[in-house]
ROSE-4610 file (N, C-alpha, C; in Angstrom, 1 decimal, always signed):
// ROSE-4610
residu = [M/M/M/D/D/D/A/A/A/S/S/S/V/V/V/W/W/W/R/R/R/K/K/K/V/V/V/V/V/V/A/A/A/R/R/R/L/L/L/G/G/G/P/P/P/G/G/G/V/V/V/R/R/R/C/C/C/V/V/V/C/C/C/P/P/P/T/T/T/L/L/L/P/P/P/L/L/L/G/G/G/S/S/S/H/H/H/R/R/R/R/R/R/P/P/P/M/M/M/D/D/D/R/R/R/P/P/P/E/E/E/L/L/L/V/V/V/T/T/T/H/H/H/R/R/R/G/G/G/V/V/V/A/A/A/A/A/A/M/M/M/V/V/V/G/G/G/E/E/E/L/L/L/L/L/L/E/E/E/A/A/A/L/L/L/D/D/D/L/L/L/T/T/T/D/D/D/V/V/V/T/T/T/L/L/L/V/V/V/L/L/L/N/N/N/D/D/D/W/W/W/G/G/G/G/G/G/A/A/A/Q/Q/Q/F/F/F/L/L/L/L/L/L/T/T/T/D/D/D/G/G/G/P/P/P/R/R/R/E/E/E/R/R/R/I/I/I/A/A/A/G/G/G/A/A/A/A/A/A/L/L/L/V/V/V/A/A/A/C/C/C/E/E/E/A/A/A/F/F/F/D/D/D/N/N/N/F/F/F/P/P/P/P/P/P/G/G/G/K/K/K/P/P/P/G/G/G/K/K/K/A/A/A/V/V/V/A/A/A/A/A/A/S/S/S/A/A/A/R/R/R/V/V/V/P/P/P/G/G/G/L/L/L/L/L/L/W/W/W/V/V/V/S/S/S/M/M/M/Q/Q/Q/M/M/M/Q/Q/Q/R/R/R/F/F/F/G/G/G/W/W/W/F/F/F/R/R/R/S/S/S/A/A/A/P/P/P/G/G/G/A/A/A/W/W/W/G/G/G/W/W/W/M/M/M/S/S/S/K/K/K/T/T/T/R/R/R/V/V/V/P/P/P/D/D/D/D/D/D/V/V/V/M/M/M/D/D/D/G/G/G/W/W/W/F/F/F/G/G/G/P/P/P/A/A/A/Q/Q/Q/R/R/R/D/D/D/P/P/P/L/L/L/V/V/V/R/R/R/R/R/R/D/D/D/L/L/L/K/K/K/S/S/S/F/F/F/A/A/A/L/L/L/S/S/S/T/T/T/P/P/P/S/S/S/R/R/R/Q/Q/Q/E/E/E/L/L/L/R/R/R/D/D/D/L/L/L/A/A/A/S/S/S/R/R/R/L/L/L/P/P/P/G/G/G/F/F/F/D/D/D/R/R/R/P/P/P/V/V/V/L/L/L/V/V/V/V/V/V/W/W/W/A/A/A/P/P/P/E/E/E/D/D/D/R/R/R/L/L/L/M/M/M/P/P/P/R/R/R/E/E/E/H/H/H/G/G/G/R/R/R/R/R/R/L/L/L/A/A/A/D/D/D/A/A/A/F/F/F/P/P/P/R/R/R/G/G/G/R/R/R/L/L/L/V/V/V/E/E/E/V/V/V/K/K/K/N/N/N/S/S/S/Y/Y/Y/T/T/T/L/L/L/V/V/V/P/P/P/E/E/E/D/D/D/Q/Q/Q/P/P/P/E/E/E/R/R/R/L/L/L/A/A/A/D/D/D/E/E/E/L/L/L/K/K/K/R/R/R/F/F/F/M/M/M/I/I/I/D/D/D/E/E/E/V/V/V/M/M/M/A/A/A]
num = [1/1/1/2/2/2/3/3/3/4/4/4/5/5/5/6/6/6/7/7/7/8/8/8/9/9/9/10/10/10/11/11/11/12/12/12/13/13/13/14/14/14/15/15/15/16/16/16/17/17/17/18/18/18/19/19/19/20/20/20/21/21/21/22/22/22/23/23/23/24/24/24/25/25/25/26/26/26/27/27/27/28/28/28/29/29/29/30/30/30/31/31/31/32/32/32/33/33/33/34/34/34/35/35/35/36/36/36/37/37/37/38/38/38/39/39/39/40/40/40/41/41/41/42/42/42/43/43/43/44/44/44/45/45/45/46/46/46/47/47/47/48/48/48/49/49/49/50/50/50/51/51/51/52/52/52/53/53/53/54/54/54/55/55/55/56/56/56/57/57/57/58/58/58/59/59/59/60/60/60/61/61/61/62/62/62/63/63/63/64/64/64/65/65/65/66/66/66/67/67/67/68/68/68/69/69/69/70/70/70/71/71/71/72/72/72/73/73/73/74/74/74/75/75/75/76/76/76/77/77/77/78/78/78/79/79/79/80/80/80/81/81/81/82/82/82/83/83/83/84/84/84/85/85/85/86/86/86/87/87/87/88/88/88/89/89/89/90/90/90/91/91/91/92/92/92/93/93/93/94/94/94/95/95/95/96/96/96/97/97/97/98/98/98/99/99/99/100/100/100/101/101/101/102/102/102/103/103/103/104/104/104/105/105/105/106/106/106/107/107/107/108/108/108/109/109/109/110/110/110/111/111/111/112/112/112/113/113/113/114/114/114/115/115/115/116/116/116/117/117/117/118/118/118/119/119/119/120/120/120/121/121/121/122/122/122/123/123/123/124/124/124/125/125/125/126/126/126/127/127/127/128/128/128/129/129/129/130/130/130/131/131/131/132/132/132/133/133/133/134/134/134/135/135/135/136/136/136/137/137/137/138/138/138/139/139/139/140/140/140/141/141/141/142/142/142/143/143/143/144/144/144/145/145/145/146/146/146/147/147/147/148/148/148/149/149/149/150/150/150/151/151/151/152/152/152/153/153/153/154/154/154/155/155/155/156/156/156/157/157/157/158/158/158/159/159/159/160/160/160/161/161/161/162/162/162/163/163/163/164/164/164/165/165/165/166/166/166/167/167/167/168/168/168/169/169/169/170/170/170/171/171/171/172/172/172/173/173/173/174/174/174/175/175/175/176/176/176/177/177/177/178/178/178/179/179/179/180/180/180/181/181/181/182/182/182/183/183/183/184/184/184/185/185/185/186/186/186/187/187/187/188/188/188/189/189/189/190/190/190/191/191/191/192/192/192/193/193/193/194/194/194/195/195/195/196/196/196/197/197/197/198/198/198/199/199/199/200/200/200/201/201/201/202/202/202/203/203/203/204/204/204/205/205/205/206/206/206/207/207/207/208/208/208/209/209/209/210/210/210/211/211/211/212/212/212/213/213/213/214/214/214/215/215/215/216/216/216/217/217/217/218/218/218/219/219/219/220/220/220/221/221/221/222/222/222/223/223/223/224/224/224/225/225/225/226/226/226/227/227/227/228/228/228/229/229/229/230/230/230/231/231/231/232/232/232/233/233/233/234/234/234/235/235/235/236/236/236/237/237/237/238/238/238/239/239/239/240/240/240/241/241/241/242/242/242/243/243/243/244/244/244/245/245/245/246/246/246/247/247/247/248/248/248/249/249/249/250/250/250/251/251/251]
x = [-103.7/-102.6/-102.6/-102.2/-102.0/-100.3/-100.2/-98.7/-97.8/-98.4/-97.6/-96.8/-96.9/-96.2/-94.8/-94.7/-93.3/-92.6/-93.2/-92.6/-91.1/-90.6/-89.4/-88.4/-88.7/-88.0/-87.8/-88.6/-88.7/-87.5/-87.7/-86.6/-85.4/-85.1/-83.9/-83.1/-84.0/-83.6/-82.7/-83.3/-82.6/-82.8/-82.4/-82.9/-82.7/-81.9/-81.4/-82.3/-83.2/-84.3/-85.6/-86.4/-87.8/-88.6/-89.4/-90.3/-91.8/-92.6/-94.1/-94.9/-95.4/-96.2/-97.7/-98.5/-99.8/-100.4/-101.6/-102.5/-103.5/-103.7/-104.4/-105.7/-106.7/-108.2/-108.2/-107.5/-107.6/-108.3/-108.9/-109.4/-109.2/-107.7/-107.5/-107.5/-108.3/-108.5/-109.4/-109.2/-110.3/-111.4/-111.0/-112.2/-112.7/-114.1/-114.5/-114.5/-114.5/-114.2/-115.4/-115.3/-116.6/-117.0/-116.2/-116.6/-115.9/-116.6/-116.1/-116.0/-116.6/-116.3/-115.0/-114.1/-112.7/-111.8/-112.3/-111.5/-111.4/-110.5/-110.0/-108.5/-108.0/-106.5/-106.1/-106.8/-106.4/-106.7/-107.8/-108.1/-107.4/-106.8/-105.9/-104.3/-104.3/-102.7/-103.0/-104.1/-104.3/-104.3/-104.8/-104.7/-103.2/-102.3/-101.0/-100.4/-100.5/-100.2/-100.6/-102.0/-102.6/-101.7/-101.6/-100.8/-99.5/-98.7/-97.4/-97.5/-98.6/-98.9/-99.2/-100.1/-100.6/-99.7/-98.6/-97.4/-96.2/-96.4/-95.3/-94.1/-94.3/-92.9/-92.3/-91.0/-90.3/-89.1/-88.5/-87.6/-88.0/-89.2/-89.8/-89.0/-88.7/-88.4/-89.8/-90.6/-91.9/-91.9/-92.1/-91.8/-93.3/-93.3/-94.6/-94.2/-95.2/-95.1/-96.4/-96.5/-97.9/-98.9/-99.4/-100.2/-99.3/-99.7/-98.9/-99.6/-100.9/-101.5/-100.8/-100.0/-99.2/-98.5/-98.3/-97.6/-98.4/-99.9/-100.7/-100.0/-99.5/-99.1/-97.7/-96.8/-95.5/-95.8/-96.8/-97.0/-98.1/-99.0/-99.7/-99.8/-99.0/-98.8/-100.1/-99.7/-98.6/-97.5/-96.2/-95.1/-93.9/-94.1/-93.0/-92.3/-93.0/-92.5/-91.9/-91.8/-91.3/-89.7/-88.7/-87.5/-87.0/-87.7/-87.3/-88.4/-88.4/-89.5/-88.6/-89.3/-89.0/-90.2/-90.2/-91.3/-91.0/-91.5/-91.0/-92.3/-92.0/-92.9/-94.2/-94.6/-95.9/-96.7/-97.9/-98.7/-98.1/-98.2/-97.5/-98.1/-98.1/-98.7/-100.1/-100.3/-101.6/-102.0/-100.9/-101.1/-101.9/-103.1/-104.0/-105.4/-105.8/-105.0/-104.2/-103.3/-102.2/-102.8/-102.5/-102.6/-103.9/-104.1/-105.3/-106.0/-105.1/-105.7/-106.4/-105.8/-106.2/-107.5/-107.5/-108.7/-109.7/-109.4/-110.5/-111.2/-110.6/-110.9/-112.1/-111.4/-112.2/-113.5/-113.4/-114.5/-115.8/-115.1/-116.0/-116.8/-116.2/-116.9/-117.9/-118.2/-119.4/-120.4/-120.3/-121.4/-121.8/-122.9/-123.7/-123.3/-122.7/-122.2/-121.2/-120.5/-119.5/-118.0/-118.0/-116.9/-117.0/-118.0/-118.2/-117.7/-118.1/-117.5/-116.2/-115.6/-114.2/-113.4/-113.7/-113.2/-113.3/-114.5/-114.5/-113.5/-113.3/-112.6/-110.9/-110.6/-109.3/-109.2/-110.2/-109.8/-109.2/-109.2/-108.5/-107.3/-106.1/-105.0/-104.7/-105.4/-105.3/-105.6/-106.5/-106.9/-105.8/-105.3/-104.4/-103.2/-103.0/-101.6/-101.7/-102.9/-103.2/-102.4/-102.1/-101.3/-102.4/-102.1/-103.1/-103.7/-103.4/-104.1/-102.7/-102.9/-101.9/-100.7/-100.7/-99.6/-98.6/-99.1/-98.2/-97.7/-98.1/-97.7/-96.7/-96.2/-95.1/-94.5/-93.2/-92.7/-92.4/-92.2/-92.3/-93.7/-93.9/-95.3/-95.4/-96.6/-96.9/-97.6/-97.0/-97.7/-99.3/-99.9/-101.4/-101.8/-101.1/-101.6/-101.7/-100.5/-100.4/-101.5/-101.7/-102.7/-104.0/-104.4/-105.7/-105.9/-104.9/-105.0/-105.2/-104.7/-105.0/-106.5/-107.1/-108.3/-109.5/-109.0/-110.4/-111.1/-110.7/-111.7/-112.6/-112.4/-113.3/-114.2/-113.6/-114.5/-115.6/-115.1/-116.3/-117.0/-116.6/-117.2/-117.8/-119.0/-119.6/-119.2/-118.9/-118.5/-117.1/-116.2/-114.8/-114.8/-116.0/-116.1/-116.6/-117.5/-117.9/-116.8/-115.8/-114.6/-113.8/-113.6/-112.8/-113.5/-114.8/-115.5/-115.3/-115.4/-115.1/-113.8/-112.8/-111.4/-111.4/-111.8/-111.8/-112.4/-113.3/-114.1/-113.7/-112.5/-112.0/-110.8/-110.6/-109.2/-109.4/-108.3/-108.3/-108.5/-109.2/-109.3/-107.8/-107.9/-106.7/-106.1/-107.0/-106.5/-106.1/-106.5/-105.8/-104.7/-104.5/-103.1/-102.2/-102.5/-101.5/-101.1/-102.2/-101.7/-100.9/-101.1/-100.2/-98.6/-98.6/-97.4/-96.6/-97.4/-96.8/-96.2/-96.7/-96.6/-95.2/-94.9/-93.9/-92.5/-92.1/-90.9/-90.9/-92.0/-92.2/-91.5/-91.5/-90.9/-89.5/-88.6/-87.2/-86.4/-86.9/-86.1/-85.7/-84.7/-84.3/-85.6/-85.4/-86.4/-85.7/-85.9/-85.3/-86.4/-86.5/-87.2/-86.8/-87.5/-86.9/-88.1/-87.4/-88.3/-88.0/-88.8/-88.5/-88.7/-87.7/-87.7/-88.5/-88.7/-89.7/-91.1/-91.6/-92.7/-93.7/-94.8/-95.9/-96.8/-97.0/-98.0/-97.5/-96.5/-95.7/-94.7/-95.2/-94.2/-92.8/-91.9/-90.5/-90.1/-90.6/-90.3/-90.7/-91.7/-92.2/-91.2/-90.2/-89.2/-88.4/-87.9/-86.9/-87.7/-88.8/-89.6/-89.9/-90.4/-90.6/-89.5/-88.3/-87.1/-86.7/-86.8/-86.4/-87.3/-88.7/-89.5/-89.1/-88.5/-88.2/-86.6/-86.4/-85.2/-83.9/-84.3/-83.3/-83.7/-84.3/-84.6/-83.5/-83.6/-82.6/-83.3/-82.9/-83.5/-82.5/-83.1/-82.5/-83.4/-83.0/-83.7/-83.2/-84.2/-84.1/-84.5/-83.7/-83.9/-84.6/-85.1/-85.8/-86.9/-87.9/-88.9/-90.1/-91.2/-92.5/-92.9/-93.9/-94.3/-94.1/-94.3/-94.1/-92.5/-91.7/-90.4/-90.1/-91.1/-90.7/-90.9/-91.5/-91.7/-90.6/-90.4/-89.5/-87.8/-87.6/-86.3/-86.2/-86.6/-86.5/-85.0/-84.1/-82.8/-82.2/-82.4/-81.9/-82.6/-83.8/-84.6/-84.2/-84.1/-83.6/-82.3/-81.3/-80.1/-80.2/-81.0/-81.1/-81.8/-82.7/-83.3/-82.3/-81.6/-80.7/-79.6/-79.1/-78.3/-78.7/-80.0/-80.7/-80.8/-81.3/-81.7/-80.2/-79.2/-77.9/-77.2/-77.3/-76.2/-76.9/-78.5/-79.0/-80.2/-80.8/-81.8/-81.3/-80.3/-79.7/-78.4/-77.9/-76.8/-76.8]
y = [-75.2/-75.5/-74.4/-74.6/-73.3/-73.2/-72.5/-72.0/-73.2/-74.4/-75.5/-76.0/-75.5/-75.9/-75.4/-74.4/-73.8/-74.4/-75.3/-75.5/-76.1/-76.9/-77.4/-76.3/-75.5/-74.4/-73.5/-73.1/-72.0/-72.6/-73.9/-74.4/-74.6/-74.4/-74.6/-73.0/-72.1/-70.7/-70.2/-70.7/-70.3/-69.1/-68.7/-67.6/-66.3/-66.2/-64.9/-64.3/-65.1/-64.7/-64.6/-63.6/-63.4/-64.0/-64.9/-65.4/-65.2/-64.5/-64.6/-65.2/-66.2/-67.4/-67.4/-66.3/-66.4/-67.6/-68.0/-68.9/-68.1/-68.2/-67.3/-68.0/-67.3/-67.9/-68.6/-69.7/-70.5/-72.0/-72.2/-73.4/-74.0/-73.6/-74.3/-73.3/-72.1/-71.2/-71.7/-71.4/-71.9/-70.8/-69.6/-68.6/-68.2/-68.4/-68.0/-66.4/-66.0/-64.5/-63.8/-62.6/-61.8/-61.4/-61.0/-60.5/-61.4/-62.4/-63.6/-63.1/-62.1/-61.5/-60.9/-61.1/-60.4/-61.7/-62.8/-64.0/-64.4/-63.6/-63.7/-63.6/-64.1/-64.0/-62.4/-61.6/-60.0/-59.6/-60.1/-59.8/-60.3/-61.5/-62.3/-61.5/-61.2/-60.5/-59.3/-58.5/-57.3/-57.5/-58.5/-59.0/-59.0/-59.7/-59.7/-58.5/-57.5/-56.2/-55.5/-55.9/-55.1/-55.9/-57.0/-57.8/-56.9/-56.9/-56.1/-54.7/-54.1/-52.6/-52.8/-53.8/-53.9/-54.3/-55.1/-55.5/-54.5/-53.5/-52.6/-53.1/-54.2/-54.8/-54.1/-53.9/-53.3/-54.2/-53.8/-54.7/-56.1/-56.4/-57.8/-58.5/-59.8/-60.9/-61.7/-61.3/-62.1/-63.4/-64.4/-66.0/-66.5/-67.0/-67.8/-69.3/-70.0/-71.4/-71.9/-72.4/-72.8/-71.9/-71.1/-70.0/-68.9/-68.2/-67.3/-66.0/-65.8/-64.6/-63.3/-63.7/-62.4/-61.7/-62.3/-61.4/-60.1/-60.1/-58.8/-57.8/-58.2/-57.4/-56.7/-57.5/-57.1/-56.1/-56.3/-55.4/-54.2/-54.4/-53.3/-52.5/-53.2/-52.5/-52.7/-52.0/-51.4/-52.4/-51.8/-52.7/-52.0/-51.0/-50.3/-50.8/-51.9/-52.7/-53.9/-54.2/-55.4/-55.0/-55.7/-55.4/-56.6/-57.6/-58.6/-59.9/-60.7/-61.9/-63.0/-64.0/-65.6/-66.3/-66.7/-67.2/-68.7/-69.6/-71.0/-71.8/-72.4/-73.4/-73.0/-71.8/-71.2/-71.0/-70.5/-70.4/-69.0/-69.2/-68.2/-68.0/-66.9/-66.9/-67.5/-68.5/-69.0/-70.0/-70.5/-71.6/-71.5/-70.9/-70.5/-71.1/-72.0/-72.7/-73.9/-74.3/-75.2/-76.7/-77.3/-78.6/-79.3/-80.6/-81.3/-81.1/-81.1/-81.0/-79.5/-78.6/-77.1/-76.9/-77.6/-77.4/-78.2/-79.4/-80.1/-79.5/-78.8/-78.1/-76.8/-76.2/-75.0/-75.8/-76.8/-77.5/-77.9/-78.4/-78.9/-77.8/-76.4/-75.3/-75.0/-75.2/-74.9/-75.8/-77.0/-78.0/-77.9/-77.6/-77.8/-79.1/-79.1/-80.3/-80.9/-80.7/-81.5/-80.9/-79.8/-79.3/-80.1/-80.2/-81.0/-82.4/-83.1/-84.3/-84.5/-83.5/-83.4/-83.3/-82.4/-82.4/-83.5/-84.3/-85.4/-86.5/-86.6/-87.4/-87.5/-86.2/-86.0/-86.6/-87.3/-88.0/-89.4/-89.7/-91.0/-90.9/-91.9/-91.6/-92.0/-93.3/-93.4/-92.3/-91.4/-90.4/-89.1/-89.1/-87.9/-88.3/-89.4/-89.8/-90.2/-90.1/-90.6/-89.6/-90.3/-89.6/-88.6/-87.4/-86.5/-85.6/-86.0/-85.1/-84.7/-85.0/-84.5/-85.5/-86.6/-87.3/-86.5/-85.7/-84.7/-83.6/-83.2/-82.1/-82.4/-83.5/-83.6/-85.1/-85.2/-86.5/-87.1/-86.4/-86.8/-86.9/-87.9/-88.1/-87.2/-86.1/-85.3/-85.9/-85.7/-86.4/-86.3/-87.4/-87.3/-86.2/-85.9/-85.0/-83.7/-83.4/-82.1/-81.9/-83.0/-82.9/-82.9/-83.4/-83.3/-81.8/-81.0/-79.7/-78.8/-79.2/-78.7/-78.8/-79.8/-80.2/-80.2/-80.2/-80.3/-79.0/-77.8/-76.8/-76.8/-77.0/-77.1/-78.5/-79.3/-80.6/-80.4/-79.4/-79.4/-78.1/-77.0/-75.8/-75.3/-75.2/-74.9/-73.3/-72.5/-71.3/-71.2/-72.0/-72.3/-72.8/-73.6/-74.1/-73.0/-71.9/-71.0/-70.2/-69.8/-69.2/-69.8/-71.0/-72.0/-71.7/-71.9/-71.7/-70.3/-69.4/-68.0/-67.8/-68.3/-68.3/-69.2/-70.5/-71.4/-70.7/-69.9/-69.2/-67.8/-67.5/-66.3/-66.2/-67.4/-67.5/-66.3/-65.4/-64.2/-64.7/-63.9/-64.3/-64.2/-64.8/-64.9/-63.4/-62.5/-61.2/-60.7/-60.9/-60.4/-61.0/-62.2/-62.9/-62.4/-62.1/-61.5/-60.2/-59.5/-58.0/-58.2/-59.2/-59.3/-59.6/-60.5/-60.9/-59.4/-58.8/-57.6/-56.7/-56.6/-55.9/-56.3/-57.6/-58.1/-57.2/-57.0/-56.2/-54.7/-54.4/-53.2/-53.4/-54.4/-55.0/-54.9/-53.9/-53.8/-54.2/-54.8/-55.4/-56.9/-57.5/-58.7/-59.8/-60.7/-61.8/-63.0/-64.0/-65.4/-66.2/-67.0/-67.9/-69.4/-70.2/-71.6/-72.5/-73.3/-74.3/-75.6/-76.5/-77.9/-78.5/-78.9/-79.4/-80.7/-81.4/-82.6/-82.3/-81.1/-80.8/-81.2/-81.8/-82.1/-80.9/-80.0/-79.0/-77.6/-77.2/-76.0/-76.3/-76.0/-76.2/-75.7/-76.5/-76.1/-74.8/-74.6/-73.5/-72.0/-72.3/-71.1/-70.5/-71.6/-71.1/-70.0/-70.4/-69.4/-68.1/-68.4/-67.2/-66.4/-66.7/-65.8/-65.1/-66.0/-65.1/-64.1/-64.3/-63.4/-62.2/-62.4/-61.4/-60.3/-60.6/-59.5/-58.8/-57.7/-57.0/-57.5/-57.8/-58.6/-59.9/-60.8/-62.0/-63.0/-64.2/-65.1/-66.6/-67.6/-68.8/-69.8/-70.7/-71.7/-72.9/-74.2/-75.3/-76.3/-76.7/-77.9/-79.2/-80.2/-81.5/-82.3/-83.4/-84.5/-83.8/-82.9/-82.2/-82.1/-82.1/-81.6/-80.2/-79.7/-78.4/-78.0/-78.9/-78.5/-78.6/-77.8/-77.7/-77.7/-76.7/-76.7/-78.2/-79.0/-80.3/-81.2/-81.3/-82.1/-81.8/-80.5/-80.0/-79.1/-78.9/-77.8/-77.4/-78.2/-77.8/-77.0/-77.5/-76.7/-75.3/-75.5/-74.2/-73.2/-73.6/-72.5/-72.2/-72.9/-72.3/-71.2/-71.5/-70.6/-69.4/-69.3/-68.2/-67.5/-68.1/-67.2/-66.6/-67.4/-66.7/-65.6/-65.8/-64.6/-63.4/-63.6/-62.5/-61.7/-62.4/-61.8/-61.2/-61.9/-61.4/-60.6/-60.6/-59.8/-58.9/-59.3/-58.3/-57.1/-57.9/-56.8/-56.1/-56.6/-56.0/-54.5]
z = [+185.3/+186.3/+187.2/+188.4/+189.3/+189.6/+190.6/+190.9/+191.2/+191.6/+191.8/+190.6/+189.5/+188.3/+188.3/+189.4/+189.6/+190.6/+191.4/+192.8/+192.5/+191.5/+191.3/+191.0/+190.2/+189.7/+190.8/+191.3/+192.7/+193.7/+193.9/+194.9/+194.7/+193.3/+192.7/+192.5/+192.4/+192.2/+193.4/+194.5/+195.9/+196.5/+197.6/+198.5/+197.9/+197.0/+196.2/+195.2/+194.9/+194.0/+194.7/+194.5/+194.9/+194.0/+194.2/+193.3/+193.8/+192.9/+193.1/+192.2/+192.6/+191.6/+191.9/+191.1/+191.3/+190.6/+191.2/+190.5/+189.8/+188.4/+187.4/+187.4/+187.0/+187.0/+185.6/+185.6/+184.2/+184.5/+185.6/+185.9/+187.3/+187.8/+189.0/+190.2/+189.9/+191.2/+191.8/+193.2/+194.4/+194.5/+194.1/+194.4/+193.0/+192.7/+191.4/+191.2/+190.2/+189.6/+190.1/+190.7/+190.9/+189.6/+188.5/+187.3/+186.1/+185.9/+184.9/+183.7/+183.2/+181.9/+181.7/+182.8/+182.7/+182.4/+182.5/+182.2/+180.8/+180.1/+178.7/+178.7/+177.5/+177.2/+177.8/+177.1/+177.3/+178.8/+179.4/+180.8/+182.0/+181.6/+182.4/+182.4/+181.2/+181.0/+181.8/+181.7/+182.5/+184.0/+184.4/+185.8/+186.3/+185.4/+185.9/+185.9/+185.0/+185.2/+186.5/+186.9/+188.2/+189.2/+189.3/+190.5/+190.7/+189.6/+189.7/+190.3/+190.1/+190.5/+192.0/+192.4/+193.7/+194.7/+194.3/+195.2/+194.9/+194.1/+193.9/+193.5/+192.5/+192.2/+190.9/+190.9/+189.9/+189.5/+188.3/+187.7/+187.8/+187.3/+187.2/+186.1/+186.2/+185.1/+185.0/+184.0/+183.9/+183.1/+184.0/+183.2/+183.0/+181.9/+181.4/+181.1/+181.1/+180.6/+180.1/+179.0/+178.4/+178.0/+179.0/+178.5/+177.9/+176.9/+176.1/+176.2/+176.7/+176.7/+177.4/+178.2/+178.7/+177.6/+176.6/+175.4/+175.3/+175.4/+175.2/+176.3/+177.5/+178.5/+177.8/+177.3/+176.7/+175.5/+174.7/+173.8/+174.0/+174.8/+175.0/+176.4/+177.4/+178.6/+179.5/+180.7/+181.1/+181.4/+181.1/+181.1/+181.7/+182.4/+183.1/+184.1/+184.7/+185.7/+185.3/+184.1/+183.6/+182.9/+183.4/+183.1/+181.9/+182.0/+181.0/+181.1/+180.0/+180.0/+179.8/+180.1/+179.8/+179.3/+178.0/+177.3/+177.3/+178.1/+178.1/+177.5/+176.3/+175.7/+175.7/+175.2/+175.3/+173.9/+174.1/+173.0/+172.2/+171.0/+170.2/+168.9/+168.1/+166.9/+166.6/+165.7/+165.4/+166.6/+167.4/+168.2/+169.4/+169.4/+170.5/+170.2/+171.0/+172.1/+171.3/+172.2/+171.6/+171.3/+170.1/+169.8/+170.2/+170.3/+170.4/+172.0/+173.0/+174.3/+174.4/+174.0/+174.1/+173.4/+172.1/+171.2/+171.9/+172.4/+173.0/+174.2/+175.1/+176.1/+175.6/+174.5/+173.9/+173.2/+172.5/+172.0/+173.1/+174.3/+175.2/+175.9/+176.0/+176.6/+175.7/+174.5/+173.5/+173.7/+174.2/+174.4/+175.8/+176.3/+177.5/+178.2/+179.4/+180.0/+179.9/+178.6/+178.2/+179.0/+179.4/+180.2/+181.6/+182.1/+183.4/+183.2/+182.0/+181.8/+181.6/+181.0/+180.7/+181.9/+183.0/+184.1/+184.9/+185.1/+185.7/+185.3/+183.8/+183.3/+183.9/+184.1/+184.8/+186.1/+186.8/+187.8/+187.8/+186.4/+186.2/+185.5/+186.2/+185.8/+184.1/+183.7/+182.3/+181.5/+181.8/+181.0/+181.2/+182.4/+182.5/+181.7/+181.7/+180.9/+179.4/+179.1/+177.5/+176.4/+175.6/+174.2/+173.8/+173.4/+172.8/+174.0/+175.1/+176.1/+177.2/+178.5/+179.4/+179.1/+178.4/+178.2/+177.1/+176.5/+175.5/+176.3/+177.5/+178.2/+179.0/+179.5/+180.3/+180.1/+179.9/+179.7/+181.2/+182.3/+183.6/+184.3/+184.9/+185.5/+186.7/+186.4/+187.5/+188.6/+189.9/+191.0/+191.1/+191.5/+191.5/+192.3/+193.6/+194.4/+193.7/+192.9/+192.2/+191.3/+190.3/+189.6/+190.0/+191.2/+191.9/+192.2/+192.7/+192.8/+191.6/+190.5/+189.3/+188.9/+188.9/+188.5/+189.3/+190.8/+191.7/+191.6/+191.5/+191.7/+190.6/+189.4/+188.4/+188.5/+189.1/+189.3/+190.1/+191.2/+192.2/+192.2/+191.6/+191.6/+190.2/+190.1/+188.8/+188.4/+189.5/+189.2/+188.5/+189.1/+188.5/+187.2/+186.8/+185.3/+184.6/+185.1/+184.3/+184.0/+185.0/+184.6/+183.4/+183.8/+182.7/+181.3/+181.2/+180.0/+179.5/+180.2/+179.7/+179.0/+179.7/+179.2/+177.9/+177.9/+176.7/+175.5/+175.7/+174.6/+174.1/+174.9/+174.4/+173.6/+172.9/+171.9/+171.2/+171.1/+170.0/+168.6/+167.8/+166.4/+165.6/+164.4/+163.7/+163.4/+163.1/+162.9/+164.1/+165.4/+166.4/+166.8/+166.5/+166.7/+165.8/+164.5/+163.6/+164.2/+164.6/+165.2/+166.2/+167.2/+168.4/+167.9/+166.9/+166.6/+165.9/+165.3/+164.6/+165.6/+166.8/+167.8/+168.7/+168.8/+169.7/+169.5/+168.4/+168.4/+169.1/+169.3/+170.2/+171.8/+172.1/+173.5/+173.4/+174.0/+173.5/+174.7/+175.7/+176.8/+176.6/+177.3/+177.2/+177.0/+176.3/+176.3/+176.1/+177.0/+176.7/+176.5/+175.4/+174.8/+175.0/+175.9/+176.2/+175.6/+174.8/+173.7/+174.0/+173.9/+174.2/+172.5/+172.1/+170.4/+170.3/+171.4/+171.3/+171.6/+171.8/+172.4/+171.1/+171.5/+170.9/+170.5/+171.4/+171.3/+170.9/+171.0/+170.8/+169.7/+168.3/+167.3/+167.4/+167.1/+167.4/+166.6/+165.2/+164.7/+165.3/+166.0/+167.0/+168.0/+168.4/+169.4/+168.9/+167.6/+166.9/+166.3/+165.9/+165.3/+166.5/+167.6/+168.8/+169.1/+169.3/+170.0/+168.8/+167.5/+166.5/+166.3/+167.0/+166.9/+167.8/+168.8/+169.9/+169.5/+169.7/+169.3/+170.1/+171.4/+172.3/+172.6/+171.8/+172.1/+172.0/+172.6/+172.5/+172.9/+171.9/+172.1/+172.8/+173.8/+174.4/+174.3/+173.5/+173.5/+174.5/+175.3/+176.3/+175.8/+175.8/+175.2/+176.5/+176.1/+177.0/+177.8/+177.0/+177.7/+176.8/+177.3/+176.5/+177.1/+176.9/+177.1/+178.6/+179.5/+180.9/+181.3/+180.7/+181.2/+182.5/+183.4/+184.7/+185.5/+184.8/+185.4/+185.0/+183.8/+183.1/+183.3/+183.1/+183.2/+184.1/+185.3/+186.4/+186.6/+186.9/+187.3/+186.0/+184.7/+183.6/+183.4/+183.6/+183.4/+184.5/+185.9/+186.9/+186.5/+186.0/+185.5/+184.5/+183.5/+182.4/+183.0/+183.8/+184.3/+185.1/+185.9/+186.9/+185.9/+185.0/+183.8/+183.1/+182.7/+182.1/+183.0/+184.3/+185.0/+185.5/+185.5/+186.1/+184.8/+183.7/+182.7/+181.6/+181.7/+180.6/+181.4/+182.0/+182.8/+183.7/+184.6/+185.6/+185.1/+183.9/+183.4/+183.0]
């Protein structure tokens, strides 16, 4: 996905909140990476840190959805610019990549030509909405033009697919994931964990476990949503983010 996954939430946060929504090199990016070896979970997390530095952003509330790799930034830094974090229905613990859709992409990246086929299949509405694939990502139908923007770069550009393949093959080992989980308590700033109890890809128990892992973690469950809470429940998510920033991050 690209930054458009946040379009509904940003519109509801209002002019009092500055939102920076980058498109990370996860397959929807328009410009291939000059150094594709950096497109790993740890590498993309480092890029987020570099972005905060390049824009000289401070007192940042870092918000994630689906991708959970930025937990490496919270644990390993640099994190002095981050005042709080909101983890929204994201990869955690041993759930990298999440569920059948994530594992299918990872598997297709290992077979020559199969990732291209997988991306071409995303042109068809029946494939996008199929159970076990994007049909489990969002209860609300994502508009075709938005999904065209998500899948188009990897469909057209072999170098973007190269980057996607690099990322898909970078899944941390089980030991790395256990080590990551053990370091989460070291992030002592406010953390809001937003979870969808009906989610098919992110186990419900991971929401409570993730919130409990942080010294200042708090869990909110959002009903009638799958993984893409910004698509399914943008108004509720925006309200929770504003409350979190005002009452906890800025307090």
